[in-house]
C-alpha positions as a Markdown table, in Angstrom:
| # | Residue | x | y | z |
|---|---|---|---|---|
| 1 | Met | -10.7 | -6.8 | 9.1 |
| 2 | Ala | -13.2 | -9.4 | 9.6 |
| 3 | Thr | -16.1 | -8.7 | 6.8 |
| 4 | Ser | -18.7 | -11.8 | 8.1 |
| 5 | Asp | -20.9 | -11.9 | 11.1 |
| 6 | Ser | -18.8 | -15.0 | 12.4 |
| 7 | Asn | -19.2 | -16.1 | 16.1 |
| 8 | Ser | -15.8 | -15.3 | 17.0 |
| 9 | Leu | -13.9 | -12.3 | 17.4 |
| 10 | Pro | -11.3 | -10.9 | 14.6 |
| 11 | Ala | -8.2 | -13.2 | 14.6 |
| 12 | Gly | -4.8 | -12.0 | 15.0 |
| 13 | Lys | -6.4 | -8.2 | 15.8 |
| 14 | Ile | -6.5 | -5.9 | 18.8 |
| 15 | Pro | -9.3 | -3.8 | 19.6 |
| 16 | Gln | -8.8 | -0.3 | 20.1 |
| 17 | Leu | -11.4 | -0.3 | 22.6 |
| 18 | Arg | -13.5 | -2.7 | 24.8 |
| 19 | Met | -16.8 | -1.3 | 26.3 |
| 20 | Met | -19.3 | -2.9 | 28.7 |
| 21 | Pro | -23.1 | -0.3 | 28.4 |
| 22 | Met | -24.5 | -0.1 | 31.7 |
| 23 | Pro | -28.1 | 0.8 | 32.1 |
| 24 | Ala | -28.1 | 4.6 | 32.0 |
| 25 | Asp | -26.8 | 3.8 | 28.4 |
| 26 | Ala | -30.2 | 1.6 | 27.5 |
| 27 | Asn | -33.7 | 2.9 | 26.8 |
| 28 | Val | -36.4 | 1.3 | 28.3 |
| 29 | Tyr | -36.3 | -1.8 | 26.5 |
| 30 | Gly | -33.0 | -2.9 | 27.1 |
| 31 | Asp | -31.5 | -1.8 | 24.3 |
| 32 | Val | -28.4 | 0.5 | 23.6 |
| 33 | Phe | -29.1 | 4.1 | 22.3 |
| 34 | Gly | -27.4 | 4.1 | 19.1 |
| 35 | Gly | -26.2 | 7.6 | 19.6 |
| 36 | Trp | -24.3 | 6.0 | 22.6 |
| 37 | Ile | -22.8 | 3.5 | 20.5 |
| 38 | Met | -22.1 | 6.3 | 17.6 |
| 39 | Ala | -19.4 | 8.2 | 20.1 |
| 40 | Gln | -17.7 | 4.7 | 21.5 |
| 41 | Val | -17.0 | 4.2 | 17.8 |
| 42 | Asp | -15.9 | 7.5 | 17.1 |
| 43 | Ile | -13.5 | 7.2 | 20.2 |
| 44 | Ala | -12.2 | 3.9 | 18.4 |
| 45 | Gly | -11.8 | 5.3 | 14.9 |
| 46 | Ser | -9.9 | 8.5 | 16.6 |
| 47 | Leu | -7.4 | 6.7 | 18.0 |
| 48 | Pro | -5.2 | 5.2 | 15.1 |
| 49 | Ala | -6.4 | 8.3 | 12.8 |
| 50 | Thr | -4.6 | 10.4 | 15.9 |
| 51 | Arg | -1.6 | 7.8 | 15.8 |
| 52 | Arg | -1.4 | 8.5 | 12.0 |
| 53 | Ala | -1.8 | 12.2 | 12.3 |
| 54 | Asn | 0.5 | 12.1 | 15.2 |
| 55 | Gly | -1.6 | 14.5 | 17.2 |
| 56 | Arg | -4.9 | 16.2 | 17.2 |
| 57 | Val | -7.6 | 15.2 | 14.8 |
| 58 | Ala | -11.2 | 16.2 | 14.6 |
| 59 | Thr | -14.1 | 14.3 | 13.1 |
| 60 | Ile | -15.2 | 15.6 | 9.5 |
| 61 | Ala | -17.6 | 13.0 | 8.6 |
| 62 | Val | -19.7 | 10.1 | 8.7 |
| 63 | Asn | -19.1 | 8.2 | 6.0 |
| 64 | Ser | -21.4 | 5.1 | 6.6 |
| 65 | Phe | -22.9 | 4.0 | 9.9 |
| 66 | Leu | -24.6 | 0.5 | 10.0 |
| 67 | Phe | -26.3 | -1.1 | 12.7 |
| 68 | Lys | -26.9 | -4.7 | 12.1 |
| 69 | His | -27.9 | -6.2 | 15.3 |
| 70 | Pro | -29.2 | -4.4 | 18.7 |
| 71 | Val | -26.6 | -4.0 | 21.9 |
| 72 | Phe | -27.8 | -5.1 | 25.0 |
| 73 | Val | -26.4 | -4.3 | 28.7 |
| 74 | Gly | -23.6 | -6.6 | 29.4 |
| 75 | Asp | -22.5 | -7.0 | 25.9 |
| 76 | Leu | -19.0 | -6.4 | 25.9 |
| 77 | Leu | -17.7 | -4.9 | 23.2 |
| 78 | Ser | -15.1 | -5.0 | 21.1 |
| 79 | Phe | -14.0 | -1.8 | 18.7 |
| 80 | Tyr | -11.7 | -2.5 | 15.8 |
| 81 | Ala | -10.5 | 0.4 | 13.7 |
| 82 | Glu | -8.5 | 0.5 | 11.2 |
| 83 | Val | -7.1 | 3.3 | 8.9 |
| 84 | Ile | -8.0 | 2.7 | 5.1 |
| 85 | Lys | -7.4 | 6.2 | 3.3 |
| 86 | Val | -5.1 | 8.6 | 4.1 |
| 87 | Gly | -4.9 | 12.6 | 2.2 |
| 88 | Asn | -2.9 | 15.0 | 2.7 |
| 89 | Thr | -5.2 | 16.6 | 5.7 |
| 90 | Ser | -7.3 | 13.8 | 6.7 |
| 91 | Ile | -7.4 | 10.2 | 7.9 |
| 92 | Thr | -10.5 | 8.0 | 6.7 |
| 93 | Val | -11.0 | 5.2 | 9.1 |
| 94 | Asn | -13.1 | 1.7 | 9.2 |
| 95 | Val | -14.8 | 0.8 | 12.4 |
| 96 | Glu | -15.8 | -2.9 | 13.2 |
| 97 | Val | -17.9 | -3.6 | 16.5 |
| 98 | Phe | -18.7 | -6.4 | 18.0 |
| 99 | Ala | -20.6 | -8.0 | 20.8 |
| 100 | Glu | -19.8 | -11.0 | 22.9 |
| 101 | Arg | -23.4 | -12.0 | 24.8 |
| 102 | Asn | -23.9 | -14.7 | 27.1 |
| 103 | Arg | -20.4 | -14.7 | 27.9 |
| 104 | Leu | -20.7 | -18.5 | 29.2 |
| 105 | Glu | -21.9 | -19.6 | 25.8 |
| 106 | Ala | -19.5 | -17.5 | 23.8 |
| 107 | Glu | -21.9 | -16.5 | 21.7 |
| 108 | Thr | -20.6 | -12.9 | 19.7 |
| 109 | Val | -21.9 | -11.0 | 16.8 |
| 110 | Lys | -20.8 | -8.0 | 14.9 |
| 111 | Val | -23.4 | -5.6 | 15.5 |
| 112 | Thr | -22.4 | -2.1 | 13.8 |
| 113 | Glu | -19.6 | -1.2 | 11.1 |
| 114 | Ala | -18.5 | 2.7 | 10.0 |
| 115 | Thr | -16.6 | 4.7 | 8.1 |
| 116 | Leu | -15.4 | 8.1 | 9.5 |
| 117 | Thr | -13.1 | 10.8 | 7.8 |
| 118 | Tyr | -10.7 | 12.9 | 10.7 |
| 119 | Val | -8.8 | 15.7 | 9.8 |
| 120 | Ala | -5.6 | 16.4 | 11.5 |
| 121 | Thr | -5.5 | 19.9 | 13.2 |
| 122 | Gly | -3.1 | 22.2 | 14.9 |
| 123 | Pro | -3.1 | 23.8 | 17.9 |
| 124 | Asp | -5.5 | 26.7 | 16.0 |
| 125 | Arg | -7.3 | 23.9 | 15.5 |
| 126 | Lys | -7.0 | 24.6 | 11.8 |
| 127 | Pro | -6.3 | 21.6 | 9.2 |
| 128 | Arg | -2.7 | 20.7 | 9.1 |
| 129 | Gln | -0.6 | 18.7 | 6.5 |
| 130 | Leu | -0.2 | 14.8 | 7.6 |
| 131 | Pro | 3.4 | 13.8 | 8.6 |
| 132 | Pro | 5.2 | 11.6 | 6.1 |
| 133 | Leu | 5.4 | 8.2 | 7.2 |
| 134 | Pro | 8.5 | 7.0 | 9.0 |
| 135 | Asp | 11.3 | 5.2 | 6.9 |
């Protein structure tokens, strides 16, 4: 994962999610609500966790969440998510969010970074062991 506020998206990485906030996602000043961004980060983080768990996961912790820059209506957000730790039932995921603004001028800003932990759950919604990695 990229760790700087470079003026480009992370090279060689594919975003888990891409979204463009709409006016209903912003306050009266045009800044997108933090809660809206948090919800999208949770969705993006759950995608690699679900793949690793080979099924249902539930968010059990937001370990860290940092808003580095504001997000505006019309920004094209790219959410990059990577599994960084695996336990018996839990999966920790790092998520980075980049905003492409003023796309004609190609300005890209890292706006958010977060670490979330998910737990694999069964049909009863109770924790279950993660399956082994395929050979």
